[in-house]
PyMOL Python script that loads the backbone (N, CA, C, O; Angstrom):
from pymol import cmd

cmd.read_pdbstr("""\
ATOM      1  N   UNK A   1       0.835  -1.189   0.000  1.00  0.00           N
ATOM      2  CA  UNK A   1       0.000   0.000   0.000  1.00  0.00           C
ATOM      3  C   UNK A   1       0.877   1.248   0.000  1.00  0.00           C
ATOM      4  O   UNK A   1       1.802   1.354   0.805  1.00  0.00           O
ATOM      5  N   UNK A   2       0.597   2.179  -0.884  1.00  0.00           N
ATOM      6  CA  UNK A   2       1.376   3.403  -0.994  1.00  0.00           C
ATOM      7  C   UNK A   2       1.008   4.386   0.113  1.00  0.00           C
ATOM      8  O   UNK A   2      -0.150   4.477   0.521  1.00  0.00           O
ATOM      9  N   UNK A   3       2.005   5.113   0.589  1.00  0.00           N
ATOM     10  CA  UNK A   3       1.695   6.151   1.583  1.00  0.00           C
ATOM     11  C   UNK A   3       1.101   7.386   0.901  1.00  0.00           C
ATOM     12  O   UNK A   3       1.198   7.551  -0.315  1.00  0.00           O
ATOM     13  N   UNK A   4       0.502   8.222   1.691  1.00  0.00           N
ATOM     14  CA  UNK A   4       0.010   9.527   1.256  1.00  0.00           C
ATOM     15  C   UNK A   4       0.910  10.569   1.893  1.00  0.00           C
ATOM     16  O   UNK A   4       1.468  10.345   2.967  1.00  0.00           O
ATOM     17  N   UNK A   5       1.048  11.689   1.239  1.00  0.00           N
ATOM     18  CA  UNK A   5       1.976  12.721   1.689  1.00  0.00           C
ATOM     19  C   UNK A   5       1.260  14.048   1.915  1.00  0.00           C
ATOM     20  O   UNK A   5       0.345  14.418   1.179  1.00  0.00           O
ATOM     21  N   UNK A   6       1.699  14.746   2.948  1.00  0.00           N
ATOM     22  CA  UNK A   6       1.348  16.140   3.159  1.00  0.00           C
ATOM     23  C   UNK A   6       2.675  16.876   3.033  1.00  0.00           C
ATOM     24  O   UNK A   6       3.683  16.436   3.586  1.00  0.00           O
ATOM     25  N   UNK A   7       2.683  17.986   2.313  1.00  0.00           N
ATOM     26  CA  UNK A   7       3.951  18.651   2.028  1.00  0.00           C
ATOM     27  C   UNK A   7       3.801  20.165   2.032  1.00  0.00           C
ATOM     28  O   UNK A   7       2.708  20.716   1.892  1.00  0.00           O
ATOM     29  N   UNK A   8       4.957  20.815   2.200  1.00  0.00           N
ATOM     30  CA  UNK A   8       5.011  22.267   2.101  1.00  0.00           C
ATOM     31  C   UNK A   8       6.091  22.627   1.094  1.00  0.00           C
ATOM     32  O   UNK A   8       7.224  22.154   1.175  1.00  0.00           O
ATOM     33  N   UNK A   9       5.714  23.478   0.139  1.00  0.00           N
ATOM     34  CA  UNK A   9       6.650  24.049  -0.819  1.00  0.00           C
ATOM     35  C   UNK A   9       6.862  25.512  -0.456  1.00  0.00           C
ATOM     36  O   UNK A   9       5.982  26.146   0.126  1.00  0.00           O
ATOM     37  N   UNK A  10       8.036  26.050  -0.802  1.00  0.00           N
ATOM     38  CA  UNK A  10       8.330  27.459  -0.556  1.00  0.00           C
ATOM     39  C   UNK A  10       8.967  28.075  -1.791  1.00  0.00           C
ATOM     40  O   UNK A  10       9.622  27.388  -2.575  1.00  0.00           O
ATOM     41  N   UNK A  11       8.768  29.371  -1.953  1.00  0.00           N
ATOM     42  CA  UNK A  11       9.413  30.086  -3.055  1.00  0.00           C
ATOM     43  C   UNK A  11      10.869  30.388  -2.707  1.00  0.00           C
ATOM     44  O   UNK A  11      11.722  30.464  -3.591  1.00  0.00           O
ATOM     45  N   UNK A  12      11.142  30.559  -1.430  1.00  0.00           N
ATOM     46  CA  UNK A  12      12.478  30.802  -0.889  1.00  0.00           C
ATOM     47  C   UNK A  12      12.351  30.780   0.627  1.00  0.00           C
ATOM     48  O   UNK A  12      11.247  30.639   1.153  1.00  0.00           O
ATOM     49  N   UNK A  13      13.459  30.917   1.327  1.00  0.00           N
ATOM     50  CA  UNK A  13      13.407  30.955   2.790  1.00  0.00           C
ATOM     51  C   UNK A  13      12.485  32.088   3.237  1.00  0.00           C
ATOM     52  O   UNK A  13      12.636  33.230   2.802  1.00  0.00           O
ATOM     53  N   UNK A  14      11.540  31.768   4.099  1.00  0.00           N
ATOM     54  CA  UNK A  14      10.546  32.720   4.594  1.00  0.00           C
ATOM     55  C   UNK A  14       9.721  33.364   3.481  1.00  0.00           C
ATOM     56  O   UNK A  14       9.146  34.437   3.667  1.00  0.00           O
ATOM     57  N   UNK A  15       9.667  32.708   2.337  1.00  0.00           N
ATOM     58  CA  UNK A  15       8.898  33.236   1.211  1.00  0.00           C
ATOM     59  C   UNK A  15       7.468  32.715   1.221  1.00  0.00           C
ATOM     60  O   UNK A  15       6.919  32.359   2.263  1.00  0.00           O
ATOM     61  N   UNK A  16       6.888  32.682   0.038  1.00  0.00           N
ATOM     62  CA  UNK A  16       5.524  32.203  -0.125  1.00  0.00           C
ATOM     63  C   UNK A  16       5.480  30.703   0.134  1.00  0.00           C
ATOM     64  O   UNK A  16       6.357  29.964  -0.315  1.00  0.00           O
ATOM     65  N   UNK A  17       4.451  30.250   0.863  1.00  0.00           N
ATOM     66  CA  UNK A  17       4.312  28.839   1.215  1.00  0.00           C
ATOM     67  C   UNK A  17       3.067  28.240   0.566  1.00  0.00           C
ATOM     68  O   UNK A  17       2.068  28.924   0.340  1.00  0.00           O
ATOM     69  N   UNK A  18       3.158  26.943   0.273  1.00  0.00           N
ATOM     70  CA  UNK A  18       2.021  26.203  -0.271  1.00  0.00           C
ATOM     71  C   UNK A  18       1.946  24.869   0.452  1.00  0.00           C
ATOM     72  O   UNK A  18       2.950  24.165   0.553  1.00  0.00           O
ATOM     73  N   UNK A  19       0.784  24.514   0.951  1.00  0.00           N
ATOM     74  CA  UNK A  19       0.568  23.234   1.621  1.00  0.00           C
ATOM     75  C   UNK A  19      -0.286  22.365   0.710  1.00  0.00           C
ATOM     76  O   UNK A  19      -1.315  22.812   0.203  1.00  0.00           O
ATOM     77  N   UNK A  20       0.142  21.125   0.504  1.00  0.00           N
ATOM     78  CA  UNK A  20      -0.607  20.225  -0.352  1.00  0.00           C
ATOM     79  C   UNK A  20      -0.608  18.806   0.160  1.00  0.00           C
ATOM     80  O   UNK A  20       0.030  18.488   1.163  1.00  0.00           O
ATOM     81  N   UNK A  21      -1.334  17.954  -0.545  1.00  0.00           N
ATOM     82  CA  UNK A  21      -1.431  16.530  -0.211  1.00  0.00           C
ATOM     83  C   UNK A  21      -1.451  15.743  -1.518  1.00  0.00           C
ATOM     84  O   UNK A  21      -2.031  16.187  -2.509  1.00  0.00           O
ATOM     85  N   UNK A  22      -0.814  14.574  -1.513  1.00  0.00           N
ATOM     86  CA  UNK A  22      -0.783  13.733  -2.703  1.00  0.00           C
ATOM     87  C   UNK A  22      -0.492  12.292  -2.310  1.00  0.00           C
ATOM     88  O   UNK A  22      -0.025  12.017  -1.205  1.00  0.00           O
ATOM     89  N   UNK A  23      -0.774  11.380  -3.229  1.00  0.00           N
ATOM     90  CA  UNK A  23      -0.388   9.983  -3.003  1.00  0.00           C
ATOM     91  C   UNK A  23       0.857   9.623  -3.802  1.00  0.00           C
ATOM     92  O   UNK A  23       1.409   8.537  -3.627  1.00  0.00           O
ATOM     93  N   UNK A  24       1.308  10.522  -4.677  1.00  0.00           N
ATOM     94  CA  UNK A  24       2.516  10.289  -5.468  1.00  0.00           C
ATOM     95  C   UNK A  24       3.386  11.544  -5.384  1.00  0.00           C
ATOM     96  O   UNK A  24       3.293  12.434  -6.230  1.00  0.00           O
ATOM     97  N   UNK A  25       4.220  11.600  -4.368  1.00  0.00           N
ATOM     98  CA  UNK A  25       5.002  12.803  -4.095  1.00  0.00           C
ATOM     99  C   UNK A  25       5.972  13.130  -5.223  1.00  0.00           C
ATOM    100  O   UNK A  25       6.127  14.300  -5.575  1.00  0.00           O
ATOM    101  N   UNK A  26       6.622  12.135  -5.791  1.00  0.00           N
ATOM    102  CA  UNK A  26       7.573  12.390  -6.879  1.00  0.00           C
ATOM    103  C   UNK A  26       6.876  13.024  -8.079  1.00  0.00           C
ATOM    104  O   UNK A  26       7.363  14.006  -8.638  1.00  0.00           O
ATOM    105  N   UNK A  27       5.745  12.463  -8.468  1.00  0.00           N
ATOM    106  CA  UNK A  27       5.000  13.008  -9.605  1.00  0.00           C
ATOM    107  C   UNK A  27       4.509  14.419  -9.313  1.00  0.00           C
ATOM    108  O   UNK A  27       4.619  15.310 -10.155  1.00  0.00           O
ATOM    109  N   UNK A  28       3.970  14.613  -8.125  1.00  0.00           N
ATOM    110  CA  UNK A  28       3.410  15.925  -7.775  1.00  0.00           C
ATOM    111  C   UNK A  28       4.495  16.989  -7.712  1.00  0.00           C
ATOM    112  O   UNK A  28       4.294  18.116  -8.165  1.00  0.00           O
ATOM    113  N   UNK A  29       5.647  16.632  -7.149  1.00  0.00           N
ATOM    114  CA  UNK A  29       6.767  17.573  -7.097  1.00  0.00           C
ATOM    115  C   UNK A  29       7.175  17.972  -8.514  1.00  0.00           C
ATOM    116  O   UNK A  29       7.393  19.150  -8.797  1.00  0.00           O
ATOM    117  N   UNK A  30       7.275  16.984  -9.396  1.00  0.00           N
ATOM    118  CA  UNK A  30       7.641  17.255 -10.785  1.00  0.00           C
ATOM    119  C   UNK A  30       6.621  18.190 -11.440  1.00  0.00           C
ATOM    120  O   UNK A  30       7.001  19.107 -12.168  1.00  0.00           O
ATOM    121  N   UNK A  31       5.343  17.965 -11.186  1.00  0.00           N
ATOM    122  CA  UNK A  31       4.303  18.835 -11.741  1.00  0.00           C
ATOM    123  C   UNK A  31       4.466  20.280 -11.260  1.00  0.00           C
ATOM    124  O   UNK A  31       4.268  21.223 -12.027  1.00  0.00           O
ATOM    125  N   UNK A  32       4.823  20.442 -10.001  1.00  0.00           N
ATOM    126  CA  UNK A  32       5.069  21.787  -9.486  1.00  0.00           C
ATOM    127  C   UNK A  32       6.286  22.403 -10.178  1.00  0.00           C
ATOM    128  O   UNK A  32       6.268  23.584 -10.523  1.00  0.00           O
ATOM    129  N   UNK A  33       7.336  21.618 -10.382  1.00  0.00           N
ATOM    130  CA  UNK A  33       8.547  22.126 -11.032  1.00  0.00           C
ATOM    131  C   UNK A  33       8.276  22.602 -12.455  1.00  0.00           C
ATOM    132  O   UNK A  33       8.801  23.626 -12.891  1.00  0.00           O
ATOM    133  N   UNK A  34       7.463  21.858 -13.158  1.00  0.00           N
ATOM    134  CA  UNK A  34       7.179  22.144 -14.562  1.00  0.00           C
ATOM    135  C   UNK A  34       6.029  23.122 -14.771  1.00  0.00           C
ATOM    136  O   UNK A  34       5.768  23.537 -15.900  1.00  0.00           O
ATOM    137  N   UNK A  35       5.341  23.494 -13.696  1.00  0.00           N
ATOM    138  CA  UNK A  35       4.189  24.380 -13.831  1.00  0.00           C
ATOM    139  C   UNK A  35       3.079  23.730 -14.639  1.00  0.00           C
ATOM    140  O   UNK A  35       2.394  24.387 -15.424  1.00  0.00           O
ATOM    141  N   UNK A  36       2.912  22.416 -14.432  1.00  0.00           N
ATOM    142  CA  UNK A  36       1.956  21.633 -15.215  1.00  0.00           C
ATOM    143  C   UNK A  36       0.525  22.128 -15.087  1.00  0.00           C
ATOM    144  O   UNK A  36      -0.265  21.995 -16.022  1.00  0.00           O
ATOM    145  N   UNK A  37       0.192  22.685 -13.961  1.00  0.00           N
ATOM    146  CA  UNK A  37      -1.159  23.183 -13.740  1.00  0.00           C
ATOM    147  C   UNK A  37      -1.078  24.655 -13.340  1.00  0.00           C
ATOM    148  O   UNK A  37      -0.582  24.980 -12.261  1.00  0.00           O
ATOM    149  N   UNK A  38      -1.559  25.536 -14.196  1.00  0.00           N
ATOM    150  CA  UNK A  38      -1.514  26.962 -13.849  1.00  0.00           C
ATOM    151  C   UNK A  38      -2.260  27.209 -12.534  1.00  0.00           C
ATOM    152  O   UNK A  38      -3.332  26.650 -12.304  1.00  0.00           O
ATOM    153  N   UNK A  39      -1.694  28.026 -11.705  1.00  0.00           N
ATOM    154  CA  UNK A  39      -2.336  28.322 -10.432  1.00  0.00           C
ATOM    155  C   UNK A  39      -1.369  28.995  -9.481  1.00  0.00           C
ATOM    156  O   UNK A  39      -0.407  29.640  -9.897  1.00  0.00           O
ATOM    157  N   UNK A  40      -1.638  28.833  -8.206  1.00  0.00           N
ATOM    158  CA  UNK A  40      -0.909  29.523  -7.144  1.00  0.00           C
ATOM    159  C   UNK A  40       0.592  29.266  -7.202  1.00  0.00           C
ATOM    160  O   UNK A  40       1.377  30.214  -7.198  1.00  0.00           O
ATOM    161  N   UNK A  41       1.009  27.988  -7.257  1.00  0.00           N
ATOM    162  CA  UNK A  41       2.442  27.692  -7.197  1.00  0.00           C
ATOM    163  C   UNK A  41       3.176  28.199  -8.431  1.00  0.00           C
ATOM    164  O   UNK A  41       4.319  28.643  -8.329  1.00  0.00           O
ATOM    165  N   UNK A  42       2.541  28.139  -9.581  1.00  0.00           N
ATOM    166  CA  UNK A  42       3.160  28.650 -10.803  1.00  0.00           C
ATOM    167  C   UNK A  42       3.253  30.174 -10.743  1.00  0.00           C
ATOM    168  O   UNK A  42       4.290  30.751 -11.070  1.00  0.00           O
ATOM    169  N   UNK A  43       2.177  30.815 -10.328  1.00  0.00           N
ATOM    170  CA  UNK A  43       2.131  32.280 -10.263  1.00  0.00           C
ATOM    171  C   UNK A  43       3.190  32.855  -9.333  1.00  0.00           C
ATOM    172  O   UNK A  43       3.805  33.876  -9.640  1.00  0.00           O
ATOM    173  N   UNK A  44       3.402  32.191  -8.183  1.00  0.00           N
ATOM    174  CA  UNK A  44       4.317  32.720  -7.176  1.00  0.00           C
ATOM    175  C   UNK A  44       5.676  32.008  -7.132  1.00  0.00           C
ATOM    176  O   UNK A  44       6.469  32.271  -6.229  1.00  0.00           O
ATOM    177  N   UNK A  45       5.954  31.130  -8.069  1.00  0.00           N
ATOM    178  CA  UNK A  45       7.257  30.456  -8.130  1.00  0.00           C
ATOM    179  C   UNK A  45       7.542  29.582  -6.926  1.00  0.00           C
ATOM    180  O   UNK A  45       8.676  29.527  -6.449  1.00  0.00           O
ATOM    181  N   UNK A  46       6.531  28.902  -6.437  1.00  0.00           N
ATOM    182  CA  UNK A  46       6.664  28.064  -5.243  1.00  0.00           C
ATOM    183  C   UNK A  46       7.046  26.655  -5.700  1.00  0.00           C
ATOM    184  O   UNK A  46       6.197  25.891  -6.160  1.00  0.00           O
ATOM    185  N   UNK A  47       8.349  26.317  -5.566  1.00  0.00           N
ATOM    186  CA  UNK A  47       8.842  25.060  -6.126  1.00  0.00           C
ATOM    187  C   UNK A  47       9.725  24.234  -5.188  1.00  0.00           C
ATOM    188  O   UNK A  47       9.973  23.060  -5.463  1.00  0.00           O
ATOM    189  N   UNK A  48      10.196  24.811  -4.106  1.00  0.00           N
ATOM    190  CA  UNK A  48      11.150  24.110  -3.241  1.00  0.00           C
ATOM    191  C   UNK A  48      10.420  23.302  -2.176  1.00  0.00           C
ATOM    192  O   UNK A  48       9.661  23.851  -1.377  1.00  0.00           O
ATOM    193  N   UNK A  49      10.656  22.003  -2.171  1.00  0.00           N
ATOM    194  CA  UNK A  49      10.060  21.120  -1.172  1.00  0.00           C
ATOM    195  C   UNK A  49      10.845  21.277   0.126  1.00  0.00           C
ATOM    196  O   UNK A  49      11.995  20.846   0.217  1.00  0.00           O
ATOM    197  N   UNK A  50      10.222  21.896   1.134  1.00  0.00           N
ATOM    198  CA  UNK A  50      10.925  22.181   2.384  1.00  0.00           C
ATOM    199  C   UNK A  50      10.452  21.337   3.561  1.00  0.00           C
ATOM    200  O   UNK A  50      11.097  21.320   4.609  1.00  0.00           O
ATOM    201  N   UNK A  51       9.323  20.631   3.397  1.00  0.00           N
ATOM    202  CA  UNK A  51       8.820  19.776   4.481  1.00  0.00           C
ATOM    203  C   UNK A  51       7.820  18.789   3.888  1.00  0.00           C
ATOM    204  O   UNK A  51       7.050  19.126   2.989  1.00  0.00           O
ATOM    205  N   UNK A  52       7.849  17.561   4.411  1.00  0.00           N
ATOM    206  CA  UNK A  52       6.798  16.602   4.065  1.00  0.00           C
ATOM    207  C   UNK A  52       6.733  15.519   5.127  1.00  0.00           C
ATOM    208  O   UNK A  52       7.690  15.292   5.867  1.00  0.00           O
ATOM    209  N   UNK A  53       5.593  14.859   5.186  1.00  0.00           N
ATOM    210  CA  UNK A  53       5.412  13.713   6.079  1.00  0.00           C
ATOM    211  C   UNK A  53       4.502  12.709   5.385  1.00  0.00           C
ATOM    212  O   UNK A  53       3.731  13.063   4.493  1.00  0.00           O
ATOM    213  N   UNK A  54       4.600  11.462   5.804  1.00  0.00           N
ATOM    214  CA  UNK A  54       3.790  10.408   5.206  1.00  0.00           C
ATOM    215  C   UNK A  54       2.643  10.026   6.130  1.00  0.00           C
ATOM    216  O   UNK A  54       2.709  10.190   7.348  1.00  0.00           O
ATOM    217  N   UNK A  55       1.589   9.511   5.504  1.00  0.00           N
ATOM    218  CA  UNK A  55       0.401   9.041   6.218  1.00  0.00           C
ATOM    219  C   UNK A  55      -0.031   7.714   5.608  1.00  0.00           C
ATOM    220  O   UNK A  55       0.156   7.478   4.415  1.00  0.00           O
ATOM    221  N   UNK A  56      -0.597   6.872   6.418  1.00  0.00           N
ATOM    222  CA  UNK A  56      -1.045   5.563   5.947  1.00  0.00           C
ATOM    223  C   UNK A  56      -2.350   5.631   5.173  1.00  0.00           C
ATOM    224  O   UNK A  56      -2.603   4.787   4.313  1.00  0.00           O
ATOM    225  N   UNK A  57      -3.178   6.620   5.463  1.00  0.00           N
ATOM    226  CA  UNK A  57      -4.476   6.699   4.788  1.00  0.00           C
ATOM    227  C   UNK A  57      -4.681   8.068   4.159  1.00  0.00           C
ATOM    228  O   UNK A  57      -4.116   9.068   4.603  1.00  0.00           O
ATOM    229  N   UNK A  58      -5.498   8.089   3.120  1.00  0.00           N
ATOM    230  CA  UNK A  58      -5.855   9.344   2.453  1.00  0.00           C
ATOM    231  C   UNK A  58      -6.564  10.269   3.441  1.00  0.00           C
ATOM    232  O   UNK A  58      -6.331  11.478   3.451  1.00  0.00           O
ATOM    233  N   UNK A  59      -7.427   9.692   4.267  1.00  0.00           N
ATOM    234  CA  UNK A  59      -8.187  10.490   5.221  1.00  0.00           C
ATOM    235  C   UNK A  59      -7.281  11.207   6.216  1.00  0.00           C
ATOM    236  O   UNK A  59      -7.472  12.395   6.476  1.00  0.00           O
ATOM    237  N   UNK A  60      -6.290  10.499   6.778  1.00  0.00           N
ATOM    238  CA  UNK A  60      -5.413  11.143   7.759  1.00  0.00           C
ATOM    239  C   UNK A  60      -4.567  12.230   7.106  1.00  0.00           C
ATOM    240  O   UNK A  60      -4.303  13.265   7.718  1.00  0.00           O
ATOM    241  N   UNK A  61      -4.142  12.000   5.863  1.00  0.00           N
ATOM    242  CA  UNK A  61      -3.377  13.020   5.142  1.00  0.00           C
ATOM    243  C   UNK A  61      -4.251  14.233   4.856  1.00  0.00           C
ATOM    244  O   UNK A  61      -3.802  15.370   5.002  1.00  0.00           O
ATOM    245  N   UNK A  62      -5.478  14.002   4.454  1.00  0.00           N
ATOM    246  CA  UNK A  62      -6.401  15.098   4.146  1.00  0.00           C
ATOM    247  C   UNK A  62      -6.667  15.949   5.390  1.00  0.00           C
ATOM    248  O   UNK A  62      -6.655  17.178   5.324  1.00  0.00           O
ATOM    249  N   UNK A  63      -6.906  15.290   6.516  1.00  0.00           N
ATOM    250  CA  UNK A  63      -7.175  16.011   7.770  1.00  0.00           C
ATOM    251  C   UNK A  63      -5.956  16.838   8.169  1.00  0.00           C
ATOM    252  O   UNK A  63      -6.093  17.996   8.564  1.00  0.00           O
ATOM    253  N   UNK A  64      -4.776  16.255   8.069  1.00  0.00           N
ATOM    254  CA  UNK A  64      -3.540  16.965   8.431  1.00  0.00           C
ATOM    255  C   UNK A  64      -3.311  18.162   7.506  1.00  0.00           C
ATOM    256  O   UNK A  64      -2.944  19.242   7.968  1.00  0.00           O
ATOM    257  N   UNK A  65      -3.528  17.973   6.204  1.00  0.00           N
ATOM    258  CA  UNK A  65      -3.365  19.074   5.257  1.00  0.00           C
ATOM    259  C   UNK A  65      -4.289  20.235   5.618  1.00  0.00           C
ATOM    260  O   UNK A  65      -3.856  21.386   5.655  1.00  0.00           O
ATOM    261  N   UNK A  66      -5.547  19.937   5.881  1.00  0.00           N
ATOM    262  CA  UNK A  66      -6.521  20.986   6.214  1.00  0.00           C
ATOM    263  C   UNK A  66      -6.139  21.704   7.501  1.00  0.00           C
ATOM    264  O   UNK A  66      -6.288  22.922   7.603  1.00  0.00           O
ATOM    265  N   UNK A  67      -5.649  20.956   8.479  1.00  0.00           N
ATOM    266  CA  UNK A  67      -5.229  21.586   9.744  1.00  0.00           C
ATOM    267  C   UNK A  67      -4.070  22.536   9.517  1.00  0.00           C
ATOM    268  O   UNK A  67      -4.085  23.671   9.995  1.00  0.00           O
ATOM    269  N   UNK A  68      -3.049  22.067   8.775  1.00  0.00           N
ATOM    270  CA  UNK A  68      -1.870  22.909   8.537  1.00  0.00           C
ATOM    271  C   UNK A  68      -2.255  24.138   7.716  1.00  0.00           C
ATOM    272  O   UNK A  68      -1.761  25.234   7.982  1.00  0.00           O
ATOM    273  N   UNK A  69      -3.122  23.975   6.728  1.00  0.00           N
ATOM    274  CA  UNK A  69      -3.556  25.131   5.929  1.00  0.00           C
ATOM    275  C   UNK A  69      -4.226  26.190   6.796  1.00  0.00           C
ATOM    276  O   UNK A  69      -4.144  27.381   6.497  1.00  0.00           O
ATOM    277  N   UNK A  70      -4.881  25.765   7.858  1.00  0.00           N
ATOM    278  CA  UNK A  70      -5.576  26.707   8.747  1.00  0.00           C
ATOM    279  C   UNK A  70      -4.638  27.374   9.752  1.00  0.00           C
ATOM    280  O   UNK A  70      -5.017  28.347  10.403  1.00  0.00           O
ATOM    281  N   UNK A  71      -3.426  26.861   9.877  1.00  0.00           N
ATOM    282  CA  UNK A  71      -2.467  27.413  10.828  1.00  0.00           C
ATOM    283  C   UNK A  71      -2.038  28.820  10.441  1.00  0.00           C
ATOM    284  O   UNK A  71      -2.143  29.232   9.286  1.00  0.00           O
ATOM    285  N   UNK A  72      -1.551  29.542  11.446  1.00  0.00           N
ATOM    286  CA  UNK A  72      -0.897  30.825  11.208  1.00  0.00           C
ATOM    287  C   UNK A  72       0.429  30.558  10.481  1.00  0.00           C
ATOM    288  O   UNK A  72       1.030  29.493  10.626  1.00  0.00           O
ATOM    289  N   UNK A  73       0.854  31.519   9.723  1.00  0.00           N
ATOM    290  CA  UNK A  73       2.104  31.399   8.969  1.00  0.00           C
ATOM    291  C   UNK A  73       3.287  31.057   9.887  1.00  0.00           C
ATOM    292  O   UNK A  73       4.120  30.220   9.538  1.00  0.00           O
ATOM    293  N   UNK A  74       3.360  31.698  11.047  1.00  0.00           N
ATOM    294  CA  UNK A  74       4.466  31.459  11.985  1.00  0.00           C
ATOM    295  C   UNK A  74       4.535  29.991  12.408  1.00  0.00           C
ATOM    296  O   UNK A  74       5.626  29.448  12.582  1.00  0.00           O
ATOM    297  N   UNK A  75       3.396  29.358  12.571  1.00  0.00           N
ATOM    298  CA  UNK A  75       3.377  27.946  12.964  1.00  0.00           C
ATOM    299  C   UNK A  75       3.905  27.072  11.836  1.00  0.00           C
ATOM    300  O   UNK A  75       4.609  26.094  12.086  1.00  0.00           O
ATOM    301  N   UNK A  76       3.574  27.415  10.602  1.00  0.00           N
ATOM    302  CA  UNK A  76       4.090  26.657   9.454  1.00  0.00           C
ATOM    303  C   UNK A  76       5.605  26.793   9.369  1.00  0.00           C
ATOM    304  O   UNK A  76       6.311  25.822   9.096  1.00  0.00           O
ATOM    305  N   UNK A  77       6.094  27.998   9.605  1.00  0.00           N
ATOM    306  CA  UNK A  77       7.543  28.221   9.591  1.00  0.00           C
ATOM    307  C   UNK A  77       8.215  27.419  10.700  1.00  0.00           C
ATOM    308  O   UNK A  77       9.278  26.837  10.481  1.00  0.00           O
ATOM    309  N   UNK A  78       7.621  27.379  11.869  1.00  0.00           N
ATOM    310  CA  UNK A  78       8.161  26.574  12.973  1.00  0.00           C
ATOM    311  C   UNK A  78       8.202  25.099  12.591  1.00  0.00           C
ATOM    312  O   UNK A  78       9.177  24.408  12.886  1.00  0.00           O
ATOM    313  N   UNK A  79       7.157  24.615  11.940  1.00  0.00           N
ATOM    314  CA  UNK A  79       7.104  23.216  11.509  1.00  0.00           C
ATOM    315  C   UNK A  79       8.244  22.912  10.545  1.00  0.00           C
ATOM    316  O   UNK A  79       8.915  21.889  10.680  1.00  0.00           O
ATOM    317  N   UNK A  80       8.465  23.782   9.586  1.00  0.00           N
ATOM    318  CA  UNK A  80       9.553  23.599   8.620  1.00  0.00           C
ATOM    319  C   UNK A  80      10.896  23.604   9.339  1.00  0.00           C
ATOM    320  O   UNK A  80      11.706  22.696   9.156  1.00  0.00           O
ATOM    321  N   UNK A  81      11.128  24.617  10.148  1.00  0.00           N
ATOM    322  CA  UNK A  81      12.439  24.793  10.769  1.00  0.00           C
ATOM    323  C   UNK A  81      12.754  23.768  11.844  1.00  0.00           C
ATOM    324  O   UNK A  81      13.918  23.609  12.210  1.00  0.00           O
ATOM    325  N   UNK A  82      11.758  23.071  12.357  1.00  0.00           N
ATOM    326  CA  UNK A  82      12.003  22.015  13.348  1.00  0.00           C
ATOM    327  C   UNK A  82      12.814  20.873  12.737  1.00  0.00           C
ATOM    328  O   UNK A  82      13.608  20.241  13.433  1.00  0.00           O
ATOM    329  N   UNK A  83      12.623  20.605  11.455  1.00  0.00           N
ATOM    330  CA  UNK A  83      13.347  19.503  10.814  1.00  0.00           C
ATOM    331  C   UNK A  83      14.229  19.962   9.657  1.00  0.00           C
ATOM    332  O   UNK A  83      15.069  19.200   9.178  1.00  0.00           O
ATOM    333  N   UNK A  84      14.047  21.200   9.205  1.00  0.00           N
ATOM    334  CA  UNK A  84      14.794  21.703   8.054  1.00  0.00           C
ATOM    335  C   UNK A  84      15.152  23.178   8.291  1.00  0.00           C
ATOM    336  O   UNK A  84      14.639  24.062   7.605  1.00  0.00           O
ATOM    337  N   UNK A  85      16.038  23.437   9.270  1.00  0.00           N
ATOM    338  CA  UNK A  85      16.334  24.822   9.640  1.00  0.00           C
ATOM    339  C   UNK A  85      16.967  25.653   8.522  1.00  0.00           C
ATOM    340  O   UNK A  85      16.882  26.881   8.542  1.00  0.00           O
ATOM    341  N   UNK A  86      17.590  25.002   7.561  1.00  0.00           N
ATOM    342  CA  UNK A  86      18.221  25.716   6.453  1.00  0.00           C
ATOM    343  C   UNK A  86      17.303  25.876   5.244  1.00  0.00           C
ATOM    344  O   UNK A  86      17.702  26.458   4.235  1.00  0.00           O
ATOM    345  N   UNK A  87      16.090  25.368   5.340  1.00  0.00           N
ATOM    346  CA  UNK A  87      15.127  25.415   4.242  1.00  0.00           C
ATOM    347  C   UNK A  87      15.710  24.763   2.986  1.00  0.00           C
ATOM    348  O   UNK A  87      15.503  25.239   1.870  1.00  0.00           O
ATOM    349  N   UNK A  88      16.436  23.675   3.190  1.00  0.00           N
ATOM    350  CA  UNK A  88      17.046  22.959   2.067  1.00  0.00           C
ATOM    351  C   UNK A  88      15.966  22.291   1.221  1.00  0.00           C
ATOM    352  O   UNK A  88      14.891  21.957   1.718  1.00  0.00           O
ATOM    353  N   UNK A  89      16.263  22.103  -0.055  1.00  0.00           N
ATOM    354  CA  UNK A  89      15.345  21.400  -0.955  1.00  0.00           C
ATOM    355  C   UNK A  89      15.406  19.914  -0.612  1.00  0.00           C
ATOM    356  O   UNK A  89      16.464  19.294  -0.712  1.00  0.00           O
ATOM    357  N   UNK A  90      14.285  19.352  -0.214  1.00  0.00           N
ATOM    358  CA  UNK A  90      14.231  17.950   0.215  1.00  0.00           C
ATOM    359  C   UNK A  90      13.836  17.000  -0.916  1.00  0.00           C
ATOM    360  O   UNK A  90      13.625  15.811  -0.676  1.00  0.00           O
ATOM    361  N   UNK A  91      13.735  17.505  -2.129  1.00  0.00           N
ATOM    362  CA  UNK A  91      13.275  16.665  -3.240  1.00  0.00           C
ATOM    363  C   UNK A  91      14.187  15.467  -3.481  1.00  0.00           C
ATOM    364  O   UNK A  91      13.731  14.451  -4.005  1.00  0.00           O
ATOM    365  N   UNK A  92      15.450  15.560  -3.117  1.00  0.00           N
ATOM    366  CA  UNK A  92      16.371  14.431  -3.294  1.00  0.00           C
ATOM    367  C   UNK A  92      15.907  13.218  -2.480  1.00  0.00           C
ATOM    368  O   UNK A  92      16.255  12.087  -2.818  1.00  0.00           O
ATOM    369  N   UNK A  93      15.143  13.430  -1.433  1.00  0.00           N
ATOM    370  CA  UNK A  93      14.657  12.323  -0.605  1.00  0.00           C
ATOM    371  C   UNK A  93      13.533  11.533  -1.300  1.00  0.00           C
ATOM    372  O   UNK A  93      13.140  10.468  -0.823  1.00  0.00           O
ATOM    373  N   UNK A  94      13.031  12.040  -2.395  1.00  0.00           N
ATOM    374  CA  UNK A  94      11.948  11.361  -3.106  1.00  0.00           C
ATOM    375  C   UNK A  94      12.456  10.263  -4.027  1.00  0.00           C
ATOM    376  O   UNK A  94      11.673   9.437  -4.498  1.00  0.00           O
ATOM    377  N   UNK A  95      13.749  10.247  -4.287  1.00  0.00           N
ATOM    378  CA  UNK A  95      14.333   9.273  -5.214  1.00  0.00           C
ATOM    379  C   UNK A  95      14.396   7.898  -4.570  1.00  0.00           C
ATOM    380  O   UNK A  95      14.858   6.944  -5.195  1.00  0.00           O
TER     381      UNK A  95
END
""", "prot")
cmd.dss("prot")
cmd.show_as("cartoon", "prot")
cmd.util.cbc("prot")
cmd.orient("prot")
């Protein structure tokens, strides 16, 4: 069974943030890189994967995504910096 992912992309350190959910993180990351779907991430250049976590079910990932989206920006930044203080691109972990 494949895991589900909740992730945060950033345009740069302390830049624009995007919270999403997917069942295929590699494919979704690539779509963000290529601007496959016009929208928020393409408009604001949000491409760097700075945080992600896995979930066993679609439901738990969906609930977590909605909770994080409702958070204050400062809380999202704290979440990122707890495991990625340098805001490094984590896409290499998808390979």
